[in-house]
N, C-alpha and C positions, 0 to 999 in steps of 0.2 A: 601473301599480299595484304597490304593495309587497306581496309575499306575506305571509300571516299570520304565519308564523314569523319573517320578517325584521322585521316591525313589532313583534312581541313582543320580539325581541332589541334593537331600537332603544329601546323603552320601558325595558327593563332597564338598558341602558347609560345612558340619561338619568337613571334613578332612582339609579344609582350615582354619577353626577356630582352630583346634588342632595344625596344623603346625605353625600358627601365634603365639601361646603361646610359643612354643620352635622351632623357625625357623632354620632348618639346610639346608643350601644352596646346597643340592645335591639330586640326585634321590632317594637314600635310605631314606632320611628324608621325602620325599613326599609319598613314598610307605608306610612307617611306619605310617604316619598320616592318610592315607587312610584306612589302616588296623584297626587302633584304632577307627576311625569314624564308619566303617562298623560293628565292634564288638560292639561298644556302642549302635548303633541303633538296631542291632539284639537282644541284651539283653533287650533293652527297649520294643521291640515288644513282647518278650517272658514274661517278668515279669511286665510290666506296659502297658498293651494293651489299658488302658483308654486314655493314651496320644495320641494315634493314631486315636481316635474317635472325637477329637476336630475339628470342622468345621471352616475354615477360608475363608473369602471373597477373591476375586481375589486381591483387593487392599492390604489387610492384608498380603496375601502370598507374594506379590511383595515386600512390605515394609520389611517383615522378611528376605526375601532372600537378599535384598540389605544390611540390617544390618549385616547379617552373612558374606557377601562378602567383606565388607569394610576392616576388619582387615587383612585378607590374601592378599588383593589387595595392601594395604599399604606396608606390609612386602615384597611382591614380587617386588614392584617398587624399594624398598631399596636394596634388595639382588639379584635382577635379574641378574646383571652382574657377581656377585660371583657365581651364579648357573652355568652360561655359562662356567666360568673358571674351576669350580670344575669338571664338566662333560666333559670338553675339547670341548664343542660345539663351543666356540669362535674360535677355530682353523680352523673350516671348511671353513668359509668365508675367513679367512686370507690366508690359503694355496690355496684355490681356486683362489684367486686374483693373488697370486704369480705364479701359474701354467698358468693362463690365460695370464699374462704378457709375460711369456717365450714362450708360444705356439702361440701367436698372430703374425703370420708371415706378414711382416718382424719384427723380435724382436731384441731388443738392451739390452745389459747388461754391466755394472751394471745400476740399475735404479736411481743411485745417482750421481750428479755432484757437486763437491766441488770447491769452489772458490780459495782455497789456494795451489793447486798443479797441475802439469800436470797429466793427467789421460789417461788410455787406455780403450776403449770400444770395444765390439765385436758385430757385427750385423750378424744375420742369415737370409739370403735372398736367398733361393735356386733358382738356375737358373739365378740369376742376373748377369749382366756384369759390371755395374758401380753403386757405392753406395756413397752417401755423406749425410751430415746432416746439416740442417740449425738450428743454435742455437746461442743465444746471439748476434744477428745482423750480424753474419758471417756464412760462409759455409765451412765445413771441409770435405775434400776429404778422402775417406776410401781406404785402400789397400786391394786388393783381395788376400786371402790366398789359395783359392780353395774350392771346395765342398760347395759353397754358403756361406762361412764364410769370413767376412770382418773385418778389424781392423781400428778403428778410434782413432787417437792420438790427444788429445785435450789439448791446453794450454789456461787455463781460462784467463790469463792476456791479451790475444789477443782478447778477446770477450767483448761485452758490456752486463754484467750480472747485475741482480737486486742488490740493496743495502741491501736487507734483504732476509733471507731464505724463501722458499716457493715452490710452484709448478712452473715448468719451461716448457713451450711449446717447443717441438722439432719436426722438420719435417725430416723424413727419405726420401731421394730421391732415389728411386730404378729404375734405367734406366729411370730417368726423371719423374717418377710418384711419387707424394707426399703422404706420409703416416704420419698422425698426431700421435704423442706420447707425453707423459708427464713424465718428470723426476722430481725427488725430488732434489731441489737445496739447498745447505748449504753454508752460508757465516758465518763462526764462528767469535766470538768476540775475542778481544785481550787476549792472554794467556801468561803473563810474567812468566818465569820459573826460570832458574838458574841465580842467582845473582853473579857477580864477582866484588870485591872491587878494587878501584884505589890504587896505592902504598901508598898514604897518608891516605887512608880510609876515604876520604871526600865524595866520590861518589861511587855508584854502577852502573853496566851496566847489562842489560838483553835484551833478544830477545823475540819477539812474532812471531813465524813462521806462525801463522794463518793470521796475518795482515801485514807481511813483514816489520816489524819495529825493530829498535834498540832503547831502552829507557835508558836514563841516569838520575839518581835521586841523588840529594845531600842530606846531612845529615839533612837539614831543610825541605825537601820535594819538593823543586823546581825540575822540570823535563823537559827534552827535548825528543821529539819523532822524530826519523829520519827514513824516508822511505829508504829502502835499496833493494837489489836484492831479487830474488825469493827464499823463504824458508830459512831465516836466522836461523841456528840451535844453534849457540853459538857465544859469543863475549867476549872480555876481553881487558883491558887496556894494552898498551905496553910501554916500556921505562919508562919515568918519569910520565906517566899518561896523557900527553897532547894529545896522539893519542890512537886510539883503533882499533882493528881488528875484523872482523866478517867473519865467514865461512858459506857457503850456501849449502843447500841440492840439489837445482835444477839449480845452476849456477856453472861454472867451475873456478871462480876466488875467491881468498882470498882478501878481501878488507880492506885496511887501510884508516882510516878517522881521521879527527882532524888536528893537527898541521902539520903532515907529511903524506899526503894522498898517496896512491899508489895501484897498483893491481899486484897480483901474480897468474898466471895460475897454478892451481893444479888439476883440474878435478872436476866433480860433485859428489854428494852423500857424502858430508862431514858429519861426525857424531858429533864429538866434537873437541875442540882445547884446548891447554894449552900454557901459556906464562911464560917465565922467562926472564925478561929484554927485550932484543930485539929478543930473540929466540922464535919461534912459532912452535908447533907440532900439526899436524892435522891428525885425522884418517878418512879414506875414505872407504865406503862400496862398494857394487856392485859386479860385476863379477870378478873384479880384485882389491880386497881390498889392501890397502897399508897405511903405515905410512909416512907422508910427513913432513920433517923438513925444516924450513925456517929461514934464518938469513939475516939481512940487505936487506929485500925486495927481496930476491932471494931464489930459492929452493936450499937447500944444499944437501939433500939426499932424495931418495925415496926407501922405503923398502917394497917389496911385502910381503903380509901376507897370511898365509895358514889358517886363521880363520876369523870369522866375528867380526871386531873390534867395539868398542864403545868408552869408556872413555880413556883419556890420561892425564898423569901428569908428570912434571919434578920432580925428586927426587934426589937432589944432582947432581952427575955425570951421572945419569941414566934417562931413559925415560921409564915409566911404562904404558902399554896399557892393558885394560881389553877386554876380548873376550866374546861374548855371546854364540857362538857355536864353540868349546866347552867352557864351563864356566871356565875361568882361567885367571890368570894374566901373562903377558909376559914382559920381561925386555930387554931393548936395551941400547946401549951407545948413546952418543949425535951425533954420526955419523950414527946412524941407524942400527948398527950391533947387532944381537941378542946376548944376554948374558945369558947363562944357560938355563935350562929346564923351561917349563911352571909351574906355581904354581896353582894347581887345587883348585877351590872354591866349585864346586858342583852346585852352582846357580850363575847366572851372577851378576855382580856388578850393584846395583841400582844407585850408584854414586861413584865417586873416586876423592880424593883430596890429594894434597901434604902436607906433614908435615915435612919439612927439608929433611933428607935423607930417610924418610919413606913415605908411602902412607896410607891413611885411606879409607877403602872400606865399604860401607853399603851393606849388603846382607840379603836375606830372609832366609838363612840357610847356614851352612858351612859344607862341607864334603871334607876333605883334600885328600881323595883318589878318589874324583870325582864321587863316587857312590851316587845315591839318597837314602834318608832315607825311611824307610818303613811305617812311620806313615801316617794315612789317612788325607789328606789335611794338611800335616805337614809344618808349618811355624815357624821359630825361628829367628825373627828380631835381628840383631846384627851389631856391628861395629868391623871390623877386621883391626888391624894395622900390616903392613908388612914393615920390614926393607929392603930397597933396596940393600945396600951393601952386607949383608949376605944372602939376598933373602930367608927370612923365616918369618913366622908369629910370632910376638913377643907379641901380646895381642889380646884378644877378649872380647867384652862387650855386654851382652844381654841388649836390650833397653826397651822391653815391661815391663810395670809396673802396679801394682795394687794399688789403692788408696782407701780411705774410701768411695769413690763414688760407689764402686762395689756393685752390688745388689745380687750377689750369688757367691759362691766359683768358681774360675776359670775366673771370669770376668777380662778383661784387658781394662783399659780405658785411659792409657797414654803410650807414647813411641812406638806407632805402626807405621810401615812403615816409617823408617828413610829415608829421601830423601837427600836434600842438606846438605853438611858438610863444615864448614869453620873453619880454624885454625887461631885464632887471634895471634897478635904479641907476647902476653905473653904465648902462648901455649894452651890457653883455646879453647875448641871445641864448636862450635855452631851447633846444629842439628835441622832441621825442620822435624816434624813428621806429614806426610800427613794424616795418618789414624786416629789420635786422636786430631787434631787441636791444637797442642802445640809445643813450641820451648824450647829447653834446652841448657843451658850453663854449660859445665863441665870443671871446672878448676882443679887445683892441690888439692889432698887430699879430704877434705869434701866440697870444694867450688863447690856446685852444685845448680843451680837455674833453675826453670821451669816456663815458662810463658804460660798461657792458652789464646787461641785466640777465644774461643767460642762466645764471645760477639762482635767480630769484623768481618767485611766482608773480612776475610782472611782465610776462610775455606780451608782445605787440603793444608797447606803451603808446598811449594816446596823447598824453600831455605831461609836460615837465615844467615846474615853476620854482623859481628861487624863493627861499624863505629867509627870514631874519636870522642872524647869527651864523651865516655861512652854510645853512642847510638847504636842501631842495626836496621837492615832492614829485612823485611820479605816479600816474594812474594807469591801470591796466583794465580794460573793459572785459576782455575774455576771461580773466582770472577773478574779476570782481574785487580788486585790491588797490590800495593806495600805499606806497612806500615812502618813508622819510629817511633821507640819507644825509650824512655829513659832507663837508666840502671835499673830503678825500674819496668819497664814494662808499663809505661804510654804512651799511643799513642800520638805522637806529630804531625804527619801528615799522611794523607792517599792520595795516588796517585791513581786515578781512570782512568784506561785505557779502561774500558768497563762500560756500564750503570749499575746502581745499581738495586737491586731487585724491588723496587717500580716503577722505571722507566720502567723496563721490564714488570711488571705486567700490567702497563697502556698501553704500546705501542707494546710489543712483547712477548706475553705469551708463545709461543713455545720455545723462547730462554730461558725464565725463567725455563721452564720444563727441558730443556737440562742442565741447570746449576744445578738444583736439582739432576738430574740423575748423573752428573759428580761428584758432591760432594759425593753422595752415592757410586759411583764406588771406590772412594779413602777411604771412611770412614770404620773404623774397626768395625767388629761385636764384640759381647761380648766374642767370642772365641779368638779374637786377629787376625783374618784373614780378609783381605779385598780383593775385586776383584783385586785391584792393586798388591796384594802380588804375584800373579802368572801371571796376564795379565799386565806385566810390561809396563808402559808408553803407555797404551791403546792397546797394542799389545799382545805379548807373550814373556815369558822369555826363550822359547826354551828348557826348562828343563823337566825332567820326574817327575811326581807326582803320589803318590798313591791316586787314586780317587775311593771312594766307597769301600775300603778295598778289592780290587780285585787284581790288579796288576798295575804297573806303566804305565801311558799314558802320551803322550806329550801334553803340553798346547796348546790349540787352540788360534789363533789370533782373537781378537774381532773386528778388522777393516774390513770393506767391507762385512759384513755378512748380511746387510740389503737386503731383498728380497729373502732369501734362507731358508724359514722355512721348517720343524721344526728345532730346535736348539739343541746343544750339540751332542755328538757323537752318542747317541742312538735316536736322534730326539724326545726326550721326552718333549720338551718345545715348544709350538706353537708360543709364542711371545718372543721377546727379553726381555720384561719386566717380563715375567714369571720366569726368572732367579732369581728374587728377592726372590722367594720361597726358594732357597738354603740358602740365608742369614737368613731368618726368621726361618728356621727349623734346618738344619744341623749346622749352625753357631750360633744359639740361638739368633738371632735378634740383634738389636742395643740398645745402651744406650740412644741415642738421638731420641726424637720423631720427625718425619718428615712426613707430609701428602704427598700423591702423589708419594711415592718412586717408585712404580711399573711403573707408567706412565712416570715418569722422567727418569728412567733407560731405558725404551723403546725408548724414544726420543733421549737420549744421544747416546746409542749404535747404533741406526739407523742413526745417523748423522756422524758416523766415516767412512771416505772413505778408501778404500784399499790403501796401500802404492804404490807409483809410481813404475812401473816395471823398474829395472835398465837399461834394454836395450832401453827403451824409451829415456834415456838420454845418454847412452854410444854407441848406434848404434846397428843395427840388421843385421843379415845375412838372407835376405829375401828368397833367393833361398833355403837355408837349412831349414828354417822354413816351407816353402811350402812342401818340401819333408817330413818333420816331420808330417805335418797335413795329408799328404797322408797315412803315416804309421799309424797315429791315427785312421783314418777311416778303413784302411785295417785290423787292429787288433780289430775292432768293439768296440773301446773305447766309441764312442758316445751312445751306448746302455745305459750306466749309466751316462756318463759325456757328456751330449748333449750340443752343442753350442746353444746360445751364453754364457750361464752361466757356461757351462761345468759341470753341474750336472742335474740330472733328479728329484731332490727333493725327492727321494725315499729312502727306507731303505732295507738293505739286510742282511741275516744271516751271522755272522762273520765266522762260520765254513765252509760255502760254499765257501767263497772267500779265506780264509786263514786257511786251515786245520792244518797247522803246528804251534806249539808253541802258541796256542791261547786257552789253556785249561780254563783259567780264564774267557774268553769271549765267549766260544763256543756256549752258548745258547743265546747270545745277538744279537740284530740287530744293524747294523752300518748305520748311516745316510750317504748318499752319499755326500761327500764334493765337493764344487766347486774347480776346479783345478787352478783358478786364484790366482796368488801370490805363486804358488807352489815352485818356485825356491828359495824363501826366507823363507820357513816354515819348514825346517828340524828340528828334525828328523821325519821320515815318518812311516806310518802304525799306527794302533790303539794303540800299546804299544811302539811306537817309536823305534822299534828294527832296522830299516833301517836308517843308517846315511846319505845315499845319494840316489838320484833317481836311480842310477845304481844298488844299492843294492836291491831296491824294486823288480826289475825284475830278476837280476842275482842270488841273494842269498836267497830271501825270497819267491819266487814263483816257485819252481821247477816243480810243477804240472801244472803250467801255467793256473790257474783258474782266475787270475786277468786280465781279457781281454784275447784275443787270440794272444798274442805277439809271440807265437811259430811259427807263419807263417812268421815272419819278419826275414830278414837276419841281421847279426851283424851291417852292415852299416845302414840299415833301423831302427833298434832299437836305434842306436846312434843318428840318426836324430830325432826320436820320443822323446828321452830324452832331446835333445836340444830344441825342440819345447816346451815341458812341462816346462822346466826351464825358458822360456821367457814369459809365460802367465801372 
């Protein structure tokens, strides 16, 4: 007879062999293989007892055991990581590390320092009187907010930071005692985005906000790189093209360079600019958004805006501005006076360009009543033409296209995610499609040409512009390139502002993984939807979408979420890279094969820093913020939104927190979001029903279950809301 433990060992070896024949990387597959092995051995003992009377020497038994163990061992080595993913076991270590980071007092958050922007960090050091941080060869003093919470405002340009991304040692000095910590440091490569042509179309100009550069490229591929101020967001030629102007996100001056240099103070947080001759229009975001009109190197008008602005264009005698919240177009005259009512779009403009007296807007959907559509993950990429004088939509054109390359009905492989739009002198439109790596020229009638960029290092093109002599230019942010092409689509020159794939493979593999992830973020799935479709320009479109056929929810911002697992509203994804599962299942995967998508997406999303808080640039009311933090603690907000990340990384039943108007989500759990960046992330609550922070408390929580804010006076509640808006 075989001893019990030997029999069990034999069953396990048999189960391994069965599993290796049809390896399913989950617990059910292992249990099924074990059951089949146990059944097989039991039947053999009952119907073929002679097999069990064979005597083996110890050496023979060991050899047989090893032979049976090899196939499952090889399969396990190959599929082990997938097993961890399928059973969500990989999340345990990941989430434990995140919790350990936040609970290791003193703690600092975010765990990511980016080289390309000013950032705010929070330190939790209960009982401390003074806090500072030694980082990048300098020491940054923190401001005490009370309750052991300190704020560090860091300007990376003032520090000596590494030339390449990686781990960064930081020392937190708590009342003089040093505590070693390690941040993730990101120095992103050049990202040329929007191209603007010179008046004679002999050159284009673009900015790289990540590397603080303005780049000029001529029709032959010769280029100049100019270091400019912090965070250049947009640039264009002025006058006859001998000068150019650049707007910055983190500096308060509009800079004129070239033949006629100058400076014009307009304030920080510029979004985009438009130029018509010597006239310049700039949109500014922040707590006090405005439209700034400049002529002759002087501010002509400042118009306060009651919405979050983005794009701006001159359209004849009018200035048209796009708003993200609410998603609409707004019309002004050239003196900055509002003209007529807003024109609802339903989704914010991806881009906006002038076409004579009209503007052309790229959108991911159009809803003229401003109400979101009901389709699950509904995206309908299109170009919308608006006549400025009559202030009405005069044309719409769907751009997504199906070609013979499609593999199944419903596949969309061209014309997804229209980005930059350029109107040529003859009226033809050039459109770059980031989702499908192609550029289209649409002329009059049947004059339509499409240029595929699959074979060029110009993936996810952001902008396409016609140049003199029948050439055109294309920019790719993720590859850091600008390509010059002939009228027939032959590449004449390639400007590399960032290293190529082979160079990164040799010298900086994490940067290559981030590039793969960024391309995947913009790339269209076979359903015609890309991450970019809703998470506009790495962030959020601020719109409502039907997610999962339940009800409308507001799009989450993808920036600054590193270190806050699990992810999505229900906390159902342990890794950022796990979100690739959505593309592979719900969106039916991709047409293009690319290894390492999941790892690349994780690297890319984990490298995105949170947007700089406007108050870090515009100024703070420290006394009021301290009163707001007092109210925050008095209302017991830290139970769920604990400093320094202002989240406890937990999940809570929706019905417990929001019993009203949550029927579609009543049985769901809601992942506790970080409150950092809250002031710029409206609308609020799971279904976006609260347009403002005030509405969260006053209108949507009459039972006062969302914290204990009922103990606060009206003044204290106002201070709390002020504090939350500045995080």
